[in-house]
C-alpha positions in Angstrom: -49.3 -126.2 46.7 -49.2 -126.4 50.7 -48.8 -122.6 51.0 -49.8 -123.2 54.8 -46.9 -125.2 55.4 -44.3 -122.7 54.8 -45.7 -120.0 56.9 -43.8 -120.9 60.0 -41.1 -120.7 58.3 -41.8 -116.9 57.1 -43.1 -115.8 59.8 -40.2 -116.8 61.8 -37.7 -115.2 59.0 -39.7 -111.7 59.0 -39.2 -110.9 62.5 -35.7 -112.0 62.7 -35.5 -108.8 61.1 -37.2 -107.3 64.4 -40.7 -107.2 66.5 -43.7 -106.8 64.4 -47.7 -107.2 64.6 -49.4 -109.8 62.8 -51.3 -107.7 60.1 -47.4 -106.1 59.3 -45.8 -109.6 59.5 -48.9 -110.9 56.6 -48.2 -107.5 54.7 -44.4 -107.8 54.4 -44.9 -111.7 53.3 -47.5 -110.4 51.0 -45.3 -107.1 49.3 -41.8 -110.0 49.3 -43.7 -112.3 47.5 -44.9 -109.7 45.0 -48.5 -110.6 46.2 -48.4 -114.3 45.6 -48.7 -115.4 48.9 -51.6 -113.6 50.7 -52.3 -115.4 54.3 -55.3 -114.3 55.7 -56.2 -113.6 59.7 -58.0 -117.1 59.8 -54.4 -118.9 59.1 -52.0 -116.1 60.2 -52.9 -115.8 63.6 -53.6 -119.4 64.9 -50.1 -120.3 63.6 -48.5 -117.0 65.8 -50.7 -118.4 68.7 -49.1 -121.9 68.0 -45.8 -120.9 67.8 -45.8 -119.0 70.6 -46.7 -121.7 72.6 -43.9 -123.8 71.1 -41.7 -120.9 72.4 -40.6 -120.0 69.1 -41.6 -116.5 69.4 -43.2 -114.3 72.4 -46.2 -112.0 71.8 -46.0 -108.6 73.9 -48.7 -105.4 74.0 -47.4 -102.1 73.1 -49.6 -98.9 72.5 -49.0 -97.0 69.1 -51.0 -94.4 67.7 -53.3 -94.4 70.8 -54.1 -98.0 70.0 -52.7 -101.1 72.1 -51.6 -103.8 69.3 -50.1 -107.0 69.8 -46.2 -107.6 68.8 -44.4 -110.4 68.2 -40.6 -111.3 68.5 -38.1 -114.1 68.0 -36.9 -116.0 70.8 -33.6 -118.2 71.0 -35.2 -121.3 70.0 -36.9 -119.4 66.9 -34.1 -118.4 65.7 -32.5 -121.3 65.9 -35.4 -123.3 64.0 -35.2 -120.3 62.0 -31.5 -121.4 60.7 -32.4 -124.8 60.7 -35.8 -124.8 58.7 -33.9 -122.0 56.2 -31.5 -125.1 55.8 -33.5 -127.7 55.2 -35.8 -125.3 52.5 -32.9 -124.7 50.3 -31.9 -128.3 50.5 -35.5 -129.4 49.3 -36.1 -126.2 46.5 -32.9 -127.0 45.5 -33.6 -131.2 44.9 -36.8 -129.9 43.3 -35.7 -127.3 40.9 -33.1 -130.4 39.8 -36.1 -132.2 38.8 -38.2 -129.6 37.1 -34.7 -128.9 35.2 -34.3 -132.4 34.6 -30.5 -132.0 35.8 -28.7 -134.2 38.3 -25.3 -133.9 39.6 -24.8 -138.1 39.2 
């Protein structure tokens, strides 16, 4: 399965709930997927950097508990892409489920 292909959508979704740092983004994805989706740093951070270059998210540094952390937040472009990608994901996953169930609307 191409789990990496779904990572940008998952990141956008997590950030739609508020700004977060990379470790917590990965932790939220793992927690909400009951451990099935477990993206490591080598996959997560390059994706975050790519999304930042595309203008979908923006990064900023903030001190927390005496430690500087890099936080990410959704941009307007990222919010729009989230809506588009969620609609496409729902259409795609619905079609796959219809095939797997052997059902058709025709």
